[in-house]
LOLOZA-846244 format. One record per residue (C-alpha): x, y, z. Coordinates in steps of 0.1 Angstrom, whole numbers, padded with zeros to 4 digits. Layout:
% residues N
{u:X | v:Y | w:Z}
...
This chain:
% residues 583
{u:-0146 | v:-0155 | w:-0327}
{u:-0155 | v:-0120 | w:-0315}
{u:-0181 | v:-0094 | w:-0320}
{u:-0173 | v:-0057 | w:-0327}
{u:-0175 | v:-0034 | w:-0297}
{u:-0170 | v:0005 | w:-0297}
{u:-0180 | v:0018 | w:-0263}
{u:-0184 | v:0008 | w:-0227}
{u:-0218 | v:0014 | w:-0211}
{u:-0227 | v:0028 | w:-0178}
{u:-0235 | v:0002 | w:-0151}
{u:-0270 | v:-0013 | w:-0158}
{u:-0273 | v:0013 | w:-0186}
{u:-0284 | v:0036 | w:-0159}
{u:-0270 | v:0069 | w:-0172}
{u:-0296 | v:0073 | w:-0199}
{u:-0325 | v:0069 | w:-0174}
{u:-0308 | v:0092 | w:-0148}
{u:-0303 | v:0121 | w:-0172}
{u:-0338 | v:0117 | w:-0186}
{u:-0354 | v:0116 | w:-0151}
{u:-0334 | v:0147 | w:-0141}
{u:-0342 | v:0165 | w:-0175}
{u:-0305 | v:0168 | w:-0182}
{u:-0304 | v:0148 | w:-0215}
{u:-0281 | v:0173 | w:-0231}
{u:-0252 | v:0161 | w:-0208}
{u:-0256 | v:0124 | w:-0216}
{u:-0232 | v:0124 | w:-0246}
{u:-0204 | v:0140 | w:-0225}
{u:-0210 | v:0116 | w:-0197}
{u:-0209 | v:0087 | w:-0221}
{u:-0175 | v:0098 | w:-0235}
{u:-0161 | v:0103 | w:-0200}
{u:-0173 | v:0069 | w:-0188}
{u:-0159 | v:0050 | w:-0218}
{u:-0126 | v:0067 | w:-0212}
{u:-0126 | v:0057 | w:-0176}
{u:-0133 | v:0020 | w:-0182}
{u:-0109 | v:0019 | w:-0212}
{u:-0081 | v:0032 | w:-0190}
{u:-0088 | v:0009 | w:-0162}
{u:-0089 | v:-0019 | w:-0186}
{u:-0055 | v:-0011 | w:-0200}
{u:-0040 | v:-0005 | w:-0165}
{u:-0054 | v:-0040 | w:-0155}
{u:-0038 | v:-0057 | w:-0185}
{u:-0005 | v:-0039 | w:-0180}
{u:-0004 | v:-0051 | w:-0143}
{u:0027 | v:-0041 | w:-0123}
{u:0060 | v:-0048 | w:-0142}
{u:0078 | v:-0020 | w:-0123}
{u:0079 | v:-0032 | w:-0086}
{u:0067 | v:-0068 | w:-0089}
{u:0079 | v:-0100 | w:-0105}
{u:0055 | v:-0124 | w:-0122}
{u:0027 | v:-0099 | w:-0122}
{u:0027 | v:-0092 | w:-0160}
{u:0019 | v:-0095 | w:-0188}
{u:-0017 | v:-0104 | w:-0185}
{u:-0024 | v:-0115 | w:-0221}
{u:-0054 | v:-0137 | w:-0212}
{u:-0075 | v:-0107 | w:-0203}
{u:-0085 | v:-0087 | w:-0233}
{u:-0097 | v:-0052 | w:-0241}
{u:-0130 | v:-0055 | w:-0260}
{u:-0124 | v:-0020 | w:-0276}
{u:-0094 | v:-0035 | w:-0292}
{u:-0105 | v:-0071 | w:-0300}
{u:-0143 | v:-0071 | w:-0297}
{u:-0161 | v:-0093 | w:-0272}
{u:-0157 | v:-0130 | w:-0272}
{u:-0185 | v:-0153 | w:-0282}
{u:-0178 | v:-0184 | w:-0259}
{u:-0205 | v:-0173 | w:-0233}
{u:-0206 | v:-0156 | w:-0201}
{u:-0195 | v:-0167 | w:-0165}
{u:-0215 | v:-0151 | w:-0136}
{u:-0196 | v:-0149 | w:-0104}
{u:-0215 | v:-0142 | w:-0072}
{u:-0207 | v:-0140 | w:-0034}
{u:-0224 | v:-0132 | w:-0001}
{u:-0221 | v:-0095 | w:0008}
{u:-0216 | v:-0098 | w:0046}
{u:-0181 | v:-0088 | w:0055}
{u:-0164 | v:-0122 | w:0058}
{u:-0132 | v:-0107 | w:0073}
{u:-0150 | v:-0099 | w:0105}
{u:-0159 | v:-0137 | w:0107}
{u:-0124 | v:-0148 | w:0099}
{u:-0105 | v:-0125 | w:0124}
{u:-0129 | v:-0125 | w:0154}
{u:-0148 | v:-0157 | w:0156}
{u:-0123 | v:-0187 | w:0153}
{u:-0111 | v:-0204 | w:0186}
{u:-0076 | v:-0189 | w:0180}
{u:-0091 | v:-0154 | w:0181}
{u:-0087 | v:-0158 | w:0220}
{u:-0050 | v:-0148 | w:0213}
{u:-0061 | v:-0114 | w:0202}
{u:-0046 | v:-0092 | w:0229}
{u:-0076 | v:-0069 | w:0230}
{u:-0104 | v:-0093 | w:0231}
{u:-0089 | v:-0125 | w:0249}
{u:-0116 | v:-0146 | w:0234}
{u:-0136 | v:-0152 | w:0202}
{u:-0166 | v:-0132 | w:0194}
{u:-0199 | v:-0148 | w:0188}
{u:-0216 | v:-0144 | w:0155}
{u:-0243 | v:-0123 | w:0171}
{u:-0216 | v:-0099 | w:0184}
{u:-0199 | v:-0098 | w:0149}
{u:-0233 | v:-0091 | w:0132}
{u:-0238 | v:-0062 | w:0158}
{u:-0204 | v:-0049 | w:0151}
{u:-0211 | v:-0049 | w:0113}
{u:-0243 | v:-0029 | w:0120}
{u:-0225 | v:-0001 | w:0139}
{u:-0187 | v:-0005 | w:0135}
{u:-0181 | v:-0008 | w:0172}
{u:-0184 | v:-0034 | w:0200}
{u:-0180 | v:-0034 | w:0238}
{u:-0158 | v:-0062 | w:0253}
{u:-0150 | v:-0064 | w:0290}
{u:-0162 | v:-0028 | w:0295}
{u:-0140 | v:-0014 | w:0268}
{u:-0155 | v:0000 | w:0235}
{u:-0136 | v:-0010 | w:0203}
{u:-0142 | v:0006 | w:0170}
{u:-0134 | v:-0004 | w:0133}
{u:-0131 | v:0033 | w:0124}
{u:-0120 | v:0061 | w:0146}
{u:-0126 | v:0096 | w:0131}
{u:-0120 | v:0115 | w:0162}
{u:-0099 | v:0093 | w:0184}
{u:-0124 | v:0086 | w:0212}
{u:-0119 | v:0047 | w:0212}
{u:-0092 | v:0022 | w:0203}
{u:-0094 | v:0006 | w:0170}
{u:-0099 | v:-0033 | w:0170}
{u:-0068 | v:-0050 | w:0158}
{u:-0062 | v:-0080 | w:0136}
{u:-0032 | v:-0102 | w:0129}
{u:-0006 | v:-0086 | w:0106}
{u:0004 | v:-0119 | w:0088}
{u:-0025 | v:-0135 | w:0069}
{u:-0004 | v:-0155 | w:0043}
{u:-0003 | v:-0184 | w:0038}
{u:-0026 | v:-0185 | w:0069}
{u:-0034 | v:-0162 | w:0098}
{u:-0006 | v:-0159 | w:0124}
{u:-0025 | v:-0155 | w:0155}
{u:0007 | v:-0153 | w:0177}
{u:0024 | v:-0126 | w:0156}
{u:0021 | v:-0089 | w:0154}
{u:-0013 | v:-0073 | w:0155}
{u:-0023 | v:-0040 | w:0134}
{u:-0053 | v:-0017 | w:0133}
{u:-0083 | v:-0030 | w:0114}
{u:-0084 | v:-0018 | w:0078}
{u:-0098 | v:-0006 | w:0054}
{u:-0107 | v:0026 | w:0073}
{u:-0137 | v:0048 | w:0068}
{u:-0172 | v:0052 | w:0081}
{u:-0183 | v:0021 | w:0063}
{u:-0148 | v:0007 | w:0056}
{u:-0155 | v:-0027 | w:0070}
{u:-0183 | v:-0033 | w:0046}
{u:-0157 | v:-0043 | w:0020}
{u:-0176 | v:-0070 | w:-0001}
{u:-0187 | v:-0044 | w:-0028}
{u:-0220 | v:-0039 | w:-0008}
{u:-0228 | v:-0012 | w:0018}
{u:-0259 | v:-0003 | w:0037}
{u:-0275 | v:0024 | w:0058}
{u:-0304 | v:0018 | w:0083}
{u:-0333 | v:0042 | w:0093}
{u:-0346 | v:0036 | w:0128}
{u:-0379 | v:0044 | w:0142}
{u:-0386 | v:0073 | w:0166}
{u:-0373 | v:0053 | w:0195}
{u:-0340 | v:0047 | w:0178}
{u:-0342 | v:0010 | w:0186}
{u:-0362 | v:-0006 | w:0158}
{u:-0351 | v:-0008 | w:0122}
{u:-0378 | v:0007 | w:0099}
{u:-0358 | v:0006 | w:0065}
{u:-0324 | v:-0003 | w:0052}
{u:-0310 | v:0007 | w:0018}
{u:-0284 | v:-0014 | w:0001}
{u:-0260 | v:-0002 | w:-0027}
{u:-0233 | v:-0019 | w:-0048}
{u:-0229 | v:0011 | w:-0071}
{u:-0193 | v:0024 | w:-0077}
{u:-0182 | v:0059 | w:-0066}
{u:-0166 | v:0066 | w:-0100}
{u:-0201 | v:0068 | w:-0115}
{u:-0209 | v:0098 | w:-0093}
{u:-0174 | v:0113 | w:-0096}
{u:-0180 | v:0112 | w:-0134}
{u:-0214 | v:0127 | w:-0131}
{u:-0200 | v:0154 | w:-0108}
{u:-0173 | v:0162 | w:-0134}
{u:-0200 | v:0166 | w:-0161}
{u:-0227 | v:0184 | w:-0140}
{u:-0229 | v:0185 | w:-0102}
{u:-0266 | v:0191 | w:-0103}
{u:-0270 | v:0156 | w:-0117}
{u:-0255 | v:0142 | w:-0085}
{u:-0276 | v:0164 | w:-0063}
{u:-0308 | v:0153 | w:-0081}
{u:-0299 | v:0116 | w:-0076}
{u:-0293 | v:0122 | w:-0038}
{u:-0327 | v:0141 | w:-0036}
{u:-0345 | v:0112 | w:-0055}
{u:-0329 | v:0082 | w:-0037}
{u:-0316 | v:0095 | w:-0003}
{u:-0333 | v:0126 | w:0011}
{u:-0350 | v:0157 | w:-0005}
{u:-0332 | v:0178 | w:0021}
{u:-0299 | v:0174 | w:0005}
{u:-0282 | v:0207 | w:-0007}
{u:-0254 | v:0210 | w:-0033}
{u:-0229 | v:0225 | w:-0007}
{u:-0235 | v:0194 | w:0014}
{u:-0218 | v:0173 | w:-0013}
{u:-0186 | v:0195 | w:-0015}
{u:-0152 | v:0180 | w:-0006}
{u:-0138 | v:0202 | w:0022}
{u:-0102 | v:0203 | w:0038}
{u:-0102 | v:0182 | w:0070}
{u:-0073 | v:0203 | w:0084}
{u:-0054 | v:0234 | w:0072}
{u:-0033 | v:0224 | w:0042}
{u:-0009 | v:0243 | w:0017}
{u:-0039 | v:0247 | w:-0008}
{u:-0067 | v:0256 | w:0017}
{u:-0080 | v:0260 | w:0051}
{u:-0099 | v:0236 | w:0073}
{u:-0136 | v:0235 | w:0062}
{u:-0131 | v:0253 | w:0029}
{u:-0143 | v:0235 | w:-0003}
{u:-0116 | v:0218 | w:-0022}
{u:-0116 | v:0235 | w:-0057}
{u:-0106 | v:0212 | w:-0086}
{u:-0086 | v:0234 | w:-0109}
{u:-0093 | v:0212 | w:-0139}
{u:-0131 | v:0220 | w:-0136}
{u:-0131 | v:0253 | w:-0117}
{u:-0156 | v:0239 | w:-0093}
{u:-0156 | v:0223 | w:-0057}
{u:-0148 | v:0187 | w:-0058}
{u:-0172 | v:0160 | w:-0049}
{u:-0170 | v:0142 | w:-0014}
{u:-0177 | v:0106 | w:-0018}
{u:-0183 | v:0103 | w:0020}
{u:-0204 | v:0134 | w:0025}
{u:-0228 | v:0135 | w:0054}
{u:-0256 | v:0119 | w:0032}
{u:-0235 | v:0090 | w:0021}
{u:-0217 | v:0082 | w:0054}
{u:-0219 | v:0056 | w:0080}
{u:-0245 | v:0028 | w:0086}
{u:-0273 | v:0051 | w:0101}
{u:-0297 | v:0074 | w:0082}
{u:-0316 | v:0101 | w:0101}
{u:-0342 | v:0115 | w:0076}
{u:-0338 | v:0152 | w:0070}
{u:-0305 | v:0154 | w:0087}
{u:-0279 | v:0129 | w:0075}
{u:-0270 | v:0094 | w:0065}
{u:-0278 | v:0072 | w:0036}
{u:-0261 | v:0048 | w:0011}
{u:-0262 | v:0060 | w:-0025}
{u:-0230 | v:0045 | w:-0036}
{u:-0200 | v:0026 | w:-0022}
{u:-0173 | v:0043 | w:0000}
{u:-0150 | v:0017 | w:0014}
{u:-0115 | v:0021 | w:-0001}
{u:-0115 | v:-0014 | w:-0019}
{u:-0149 | v:-0011 | w:-0033}
{u:-0140 | v:0006 | w:-0066}
{u:-0147 | v:-0005 | w:-0102}
{u:-0111 | v:0000 | w:-0111}
{u:-0100 | v:-0024 | w:-0084}
{u:-0125 | v:-0050 | w:-0096}
{u:-0112 | v:-0048 | w:-0132}
{u:-0077 | v:-0049 | w:-0120}
{u:-0082 | v:-0079 | w:-0099}
{u:-0100 | v:-0099 | w:-0127}
{u:-0070 | v:-0093 | w:-0150}
{u:-0044 | v:-0102 | w:-0123}
{u:-0063 | v:-0135 | w:-0117}
{u:-0060 | v:-0146 | w:-0153}
{u:-0023 | v:-0154 | w:-0148}
{u:-0020 | v:-0193 | w:-0142}
{u:0001 | v:-0203 | w:-0111}
{u:0017 | v:-0236 | w:-0100}
{u:-0009 | v:-0261 | w:-0090}
{u:0004 | v:-0262 | w:-0053}
{u:-0001 | v:-0223 | w:-0052}
{u:-0035 | v:-0222 | w:-0068}
{u:-0054 | v:-0251 | w:-0052}
{u:-0080 | v:-0229 | w:-0035}
{u:-0089 | v:-0192 | w:-0033}
{u:-0068 | v:-0186 | w:-0002}
{u:-0036 | v:-0202 | w:-0017}
{u:-0041 | v:-0184 | w:-0050}
{u:-0046 | v:-0149 | w:-0035}
{u:-0016 | v:-0153 | w:-0014}
{u:0004 | v:-0164 | w:-0044}
{u:-0009 | v:-0138 | w:-0069}
{u:-0012 | v:-0109 | w:-0044}
{u:-0043 | v:-0093 | w:-0058}
{u:-0071 | v:-0080 | w:-0036}
{u:-0075 | v:-0088 | w:0000}
{u:-0076 | v:-0123 | w:0015}
{u:-0105 | v:-0136 | w:0037}
{u:-0131 | v:-0115 | w:0019}
{u:-0160 | v:-0133 | w:0004}
{u:-0155 | v:-0113 | w:-0028}
{u:-0118 | v:-0111 | w:-0039}
{u:-0106 | v:-0146 | w:-0033}
{u:-0137 | v:-0161 | w:-0049}
{u:-0136 | v:-0137 | w:-0078}
{u:-0101 | v:-0142 | w:-0085}
{u:-0103 | v:-0180 | w:-0081}
{u:-0133 | v:-0182 | w:-0105}
{u:-0117 | v:-0159 | w:-0130}
{u:-0084 | v:-0180 | w:-0128}
{u:-0103 | v:-0212 | w:-0136}
{u:-0122 | v:-0196 | w:-0165}
{u:-0089 | v:-0182 | w:-0179}
{u:-0074 | v:-0217 | w:-0178}
{u:-0094 | v:-0225 | w:-0209}
{u:-0105 | v:-0190 | w:-0224}
{u:-0095 | v:-0155 | w:-0224}
{u:-0118 | v:-0132 | w:-0203}
{u:-0130 | v:-0097 | w:-0201}
{u:-0156 | v:-0083 | w:-0178}
{u:-0190 | v:-0082 | w:-0195}
{u:-0205 | v:-0048 | w:-0207}
{u:-0219 | v:-0030 | w:-0188}
{u:-0191 | v:-0036 | w:-0164}
{u:-0204 | v:-0033 | w:-0129}
{u:-0211 | v:-0049 | w:-0095}
{u:-0248 | v:-0060 | w:-0092}
{u:-0271 | v:-0068 | w:-0063}
{u:-0289 | v:-0101 | w:-0069}
{u:-0323 | v:-0098 | w:-0053}
{u:-0331 | v:-0125 | w:-0026}
{u:-0347 | v:-0155 | w:-0042}
{u:-0366 | v:-0165 | w:-0011}
{u:-0386 | v:-0133 | w:-0005}
{u:-0417 | v:-0155 | w:-0002}
{u:-0401 | v:-0169 | w:0031}
{u:-0397 | v:-0134 | w:0046}
{u:-0425 | v:-0130 | w:0072}
{u:-0437 | v:-0106 | w:0098}
{u:-0459 | v:-0109 | w:0129}
{u:-0484 | v:-0138 | w:0126}
{u:-0466 | v:-0149 | w:0095}
{u:-0478 | v:-0120 | w:0073}
{u:-0457 | v:-0118 | w:0041}
{u:-0432 | v:-0090 | w:0039}
{u:-0412 | v:-0098 | w:0008}
{u:-0433 | v:-0072 | w:-0011}
{u:-0415 | v:-0045 | w:0009}
{u:-0381 | v:-0052 | w:-0010}
{u:-0379 | v:-0026 | w:-0038}
{u:-0352 | v:-0025 | w:-0066}
{u:-0346 | v:0013 | w:-0068}
{u:-0319 | v:0015 | w:-0093}
{u:-0309 | v:-0010 | w:-0121}
{u:-0330 | v:-0038 | w:-0134}
{u:-0335 | v:-0075 | w:-0123}
{u:-0331 | v:-0103 | w:-0148}
{u:-0313 | v:-0082 | w:-0175}
{u:-0278 | v:-0096 | w:-0169}
{u:-0260 | v:-0126 | w:-0185}
{u:-0276 | v:-0160 | w:-0178}
{u:-0307 | v:-0142 | w:-0163}
{u:-0287 | v:-0125 | w:-0135}
{u:-0298 | v:-0092 | w:-0120}
{u:-0283 | v:-0058 | w:-0126}
{u:-0296 | v:-0041 | w:-0095}
{u:-0275 | v:-0012 | w:-0083}
{u:-0295 | v:0000 | w:-0052}
{u:-0324 | v:-0016 | w:-0033}
{u:-0344 | v:-0008 | w:-0002}
{u:-0362 | v:-0030 | w:0023}
{u:-0387 | v:-0008 | w:0042}
{u:-0416 | v:-0017 | w:0064}
{u:-0442 | v:0012 | w:0062}
{u:-0452 | v:0027 | w:0095}
{u:-0488 | v:0018 | w:0086}
{u:-0479 | v:-0019 | w:0089}
{u:-0475 | v:-0014 | w:0127}
{u:-0443 | v:-0033 | w:0130}
{u:-0406 | v:-0031 | w:0122}
{u:-0379 | v:-0050 | w:0105}
{u:-0369 | v:-0063 | w:0139}
{u:-0403 | v:-0081 | w:0141}
{u:-0396 | v:-0099 | w:0109}
{u:-0379 | v:-0132 | w:0102}
{u:-0370 | v:-0157 | w:0075}
{u:-0387 | v:-0190 | w:0076}
{u:-0369 | v:-0220 | w:0060}
{u:-0387 | v:-0252 | w:0069}
{u:-0392 | v:-0253 | w:0107}
{u:-0363 | v:-0228 | w:0112}
{u:-0371 | v:-0191 | w:0119}
{u:-0343 | v:-0165 | w:0118}
{u:-0351 | v:-0131 | w:0131}
{u:-0340 | v:-0100 | w:0113}
{u:-0322 | v:-0086 | w:0144}
{u:-0292 | v:-0075 | w:0124}
{u:-0287 | v:-0063 | w:0088}
{u:-0262 | v:-0092 | w:0084}
{u:-0292 | v:-0116 | w:0084}
{u:-0307 | v:-0098 | w:0054}
{u:-0272 | v:-0096 | w:0037}
{u:-0268 | v:-0133 | w:0039}
{u:-0300 | v:-0138 | w:0019}
{u:-0284 | v:-0117 | w:-0008}
{u:-0257 | v:-0120 | w:-0034}
{u:-0234 | v:-0096 | w:-0053}
{u:-0223 | v:-0106 | w:-0087}
{u:-0202 | v:-0096 | w:-0117}
{u:-0200 | v:-0114 | w:-0151}
{u:-0171 | v:-0121 | w:-0176}
{u:-0174 | v:-0128 | w:-0212}
{u:-0152 | v:-0156 | w:-0226}
{u:-0132 | v:-0156 | w:-0258}
{u:-0116 | v:-0187 | w:-0273}
{u:-0077 | v:-0184 | w:-0276}
{u:-0064 | v:-0182 | w:-0312}
{u:-0033 | v:-0199 | w:-0300}
{u:-0018 | v:-0213 | w:-0268}
{u:-0028 | v:-0196 | w:-0236}
{u:-0003 | v:-0177 | w:-0214}
{u:0021 | v:-0201 | w:-0196}
{u:0022 | v:-0204 | w:-0159}
{u:0042 | v:-0180 | w:-0138}
{u:0056 | v:-0184 | w:-0103}
{u:0040 | v:-0165 | w:-0074}
{u:0043 | v:-0127 | w:-0074}
{u:0072 | v:-0113 | w:-0055}
{u:0089 | v:-0079 | w:-0049}
{u:0114 | v:-0068 | w:-0075}
{u:0147 | v:-0063 | w:-0057}
{u:0170 | v:-0053 | w:-0085}
{u:0159 | v:-0030 | w:-0112}
{u:0131 | v:-0015 | w:-0091}
{u:0111 | v:0011 | w:-0109}
{u:0083 | v:0035 | w:-0098}
{u:0048 | v:0022 | w:-0103}
{u:0025 | v:0052 | w:-0112}
{u:-0009 | v:0046 | w:-0094}
{u:-0026 | v:0080 | w:-0092}
{u:-0025 | v:0114 | w:-0109}
{u:-0045 | v:0140 | w:-0091}
{u:-0047 | v:0178 | w:-0089}
{u:-0027 | v:0191 | w:-0060}
{u:-0058 | v:0204 | w:-0043}
{u:-0075 | v:0171 | w:-0043}
{u:-0044 | v:0154 | w:-0031}
{u:-0044 | v:0176 | w:0001}
{u:-0082 | v:0174 | w:0003}
{u:-0078 | v:0135 | w:0005}
{u:-0100 | v:0128 | w:-0025}
{u:-0100 | v:0091 | w:-0033}
{u:-0108 | v:0097 | w:-0069}
{u:-0096 | v:0071 | w:-0094}
{u:-0107 | v:0090 | w:-0125}
{u:-0081 | v:0099 | w:-0150}
{u:-0068 | v:0135 | w:-0145}
{u:-0081 | v:0160 | w:-0170}
{u:-0054 | v:0177 | w:-0190}
{u:-0069 | v:0205 | w:-0209}
{u:-0050 | v:0220 | w:-0238}
{u:-0037 | v:0255 | w:-0231}
{u:-0036 | v:0250 | w:-0193}
{u:-0011 | v:0247 | w:-0166}
{u:-0019 | v:0232 | w:-0132}
{u:-0002 | v:0217 | w:-0102}
{u:-0007 | v:0179 | w:-0101}
{u:0005 | v:0151 | w:-0077}
{u:0017 | v:0118 | w:-0092}
{u:0015 | v:0091 | w:-0066}
{u:0038 | v:0061 | w:-0072}
{u:0051 | v:0030 | w:-0054}
{u:0088 | v:0020 | w:-0056}
{u:0105 | v:0055 | w:-0062}
{u:0140 | v:0059 | w:-0049}
{u:0134 | v:0078 | w:-0016}
{u:0166 | v:0098 | w:-0023}
{u:0150 | v:0114 | w:-0054}
{u:0151 | v:0153 | w:-0054}
{u:0132 | v:0176 | w:-0077}
{u:0163 | v:0180 | w:-0097}
{u:0169 | v:0143 | w:-0103}
{u:0131 | v:0134 | w:-0107}
{u:0122 | v:0121 | w:-0143}
{u:0085 | v:0121 | w:-0152}
{u:0077 | v:0115 | w:-0188}
{u:0044 | v:0116 | w:-0207}
{u:0036 | v:0099 | w:-0240}
{u:0019 | v:0129 | w:-0256}
{u:0045 | v:0155 | w:-0265}
{u:0021 | v:0183 | w:-0258}
{u:0023 | v:0175 | w:-0222}
{u:0053 | v:0184 | w:-0201}
{u:0060 | v:0185 | w:-0163}
{u:0084 | v:0203 | w:-0140}
{u:0087 | v:0185 | w:-0106}
{u:0088 | v:0210 | w:-0077}
{u:0087 | v:0187 | w:-0048}
{u:0093 | v:0149 | w:-0040}
{u:0075 | v:0134 | w:-0010}
{u:0091 | v:0101 | w:0002}
{u:0059 | v:0092 | w:0019}
{u:0024 | v:0098 | w:0004}
{u:-0011 | v:0089 | w:0008}
{u:-0027 | v:0054 | w:0001}
{u:-0041 | v:0049 | w:-0033}
{u:-0078 | v:0042 | w:-0043}
{u:-0089 | v:0006 | w:-0042}
{u:-0060 | v:-0004 | w:-0019}
{u:-0070 | v:-0020 | w:0014}
{u:-0038 | v:-0014 | w:0032}
{u:-0021 | v:0019 | w:0027}
{u:0018 | v:0026 | w:0028}
{u:0047 | v:0023 | w:0006}
{u:0038 | v:0052 | w:-0017}
{u:0058 | v:0083 | w:-0028}
{u:0047 | v:0114 | w:-0046}
{u:0059 | v:0139 | w:-0072}
{u:0044 | v:0175 | w:-0070}
{u:0048 | v:0190 | w:-0104}
{u:0036 | v:0218 | w:-0126}
{u:0020 | v:0202 | w:-0157}
{u:0016 | v:0223 | w:-0189}
{u:-0006 | v:0212 | w:-0218}
{u:0001 | v:0230 | w:-0250}
{u:-0027 | v:0245 | w:-0271}
{u:-0037 | v:0222 | w:-0298}
{u:-0026 | v:0191 | w:-0280}
{u:-0042 | v:0161 | w:-0295}
{u:-0070 | v:0146 | w:-0274}
{u:-0069 | v:0111 | w:-0259}
{u:-0054 | v:0090 | w:-0231}
{u:-0020 | v:0101 | w:-0219}
{u:0004 | v:0073 | w:-0209}
{u:0032 | v:0083 | w:-0183}
{u:0062 | v:0067 | w:-0166}
{u:0085 | v:0077 | w:-0139}
{u:0123 | v:0068 | w:-0140}
{u:0144 | v:0065 | w:-0109}
{u:0175 | v:0087 | w:-0110}
{u:0199 | v:0057 | w:-0116}
{u:0180 | v:0043 | w:-0146}
{u:0197 | v:0047 | w:-0180}
{u:0187 | v:0075 | w:-0203}
{u:0159 | v:0068 | w:-0229}
{u:0150 | v:0033 | w:-0220}
{u:0129 | v:0014 | w:-0244}
{u:0092 | v:0006 | w:-0237}
{u:0102 | v:-0029 | w:-0230}
{u:0130 | v:-0018 | w:-0206}
{u:0106 | v:0006 | w:-0188}
{u:0069 | v:0002 | w:-0197}
{u:0043 | v:0031 | w:-0198}
{u:0013 | v:0032 | w:-0175}
{u:-0022 | v:0040 | w:-0190}
{u:-0053 | v:0053 | w:-0175}
{u:-0041 | v:0080 | w:-0152}
{u:-0045 | v:0111 | w:-0175}
{u:-0064 | v:0122 | w:-0205}
{u:-0065 | v:0152 | w:-0228}
{u:-0103 | v:0157 | w:-0233}
{u:-0119 | v:0165 | w:-0266}
{u:-0125 | v:0202 | w:-0272}
């Protein structure tokens, strides 16, 4: 059984509240249409999987699109996990971490929590960082081989994902405000809100994004602070200049602008955590992971979260989130078909033990936790749909977060690090189950690289300016009728001997045509991917004829040696990367 469904809603149904609070209600219909198109595209991408460069990664028939089939009626499954970055624990605290050539010993949990606060640590007089924007300190390294288990004696590589909060990769990030001494934590804001929501708002009206920054981060934010700017001179602009999105004619949005960057907030100057920024922390990645996990694997390869994620090659192993999400989705899909519950999102579950949070002399401090965006208790099975929360001790209280602790029985754990608070929280998503009408999809072997018949996997379509401006956007590219723009199509698995003359890019909509002007054998990493590399790109002039029918545009890239005019089965199309908008 299923219930009809016509449109994906914004996370926690927050969009209507935002546009009302900002007195911009007239823009809500455009946002709703854009948001539905985004989630619909990501859903189709997730169901398609990767049949181009992988074996045993498609089809994913046990993940369903509710826009096509309606939502199932067999109940909801809520999947939750702890938001502290578990990879820091897994890579740096075990006894075998003594073999790390930089450290020479395991780190203590206190050291790991301190590193999660700041992104850096000092060991034997040397400062190591998890992110190096200017090259002043070496990046801490981790073992390169992690499947089937960590190889502590093999090669080591720089920690990833990169970024000013890249290590906070459990779909929850935070930013701390310190007191005037710079040593005591006065407040901390937590977010699990996806960047695509803000990229979509920006596409509809940048003033909506500005208004939310001023409301939830700092009233000092200016619109120009949010512009994406070229980090270095590029073919499309000079260092420091705004990156102009030719499909809107406006400066693009910088998801890691100075007000949404790093783990420290300085009121009136910089910092804050309005939405997620770490590369893997995207909604499209969440949907893709859930669909990938529905494929059933041999018992020996799916006995636990680690073995399954190594077999199915989705997400990143040793996170609290990805292995657990995938394992839970896999078990649910063993009996039912699944789809992420509307409104699709990642949600903070407010701490259940706030009554045990105490300050000096045992004074209660749980009342200082505030759910600032989203709503508690409105999700499936009574789960919370909180997007943003703040724990702040007012100056009038006369003490700081560092003076607080959680009391469980006779044990008191001081809030010396944000990780102590994070360990009292959960992040969650929900899936809606649908009973199968026939047999469920049969088991597949573990995912492996396709050796023969390799085809390019399209992973991102983006205006050339945004490509050179390093935008991580995962929104479908706007392809307005009657326009011609330069776009970059990023793929995996293209023949590196391809030339502009032998390149073959096809669009499903006959009103959209492309002329490849340049082929890049090495291109940038894609959104939602923890480890970059292995990508190629086609720079092309894309023309959209006047009167082209609106709707999603599928595309595919054929290697030069492929036969002419392959069938859809011989070379599948990719969805979700482009859209012709309604007039």
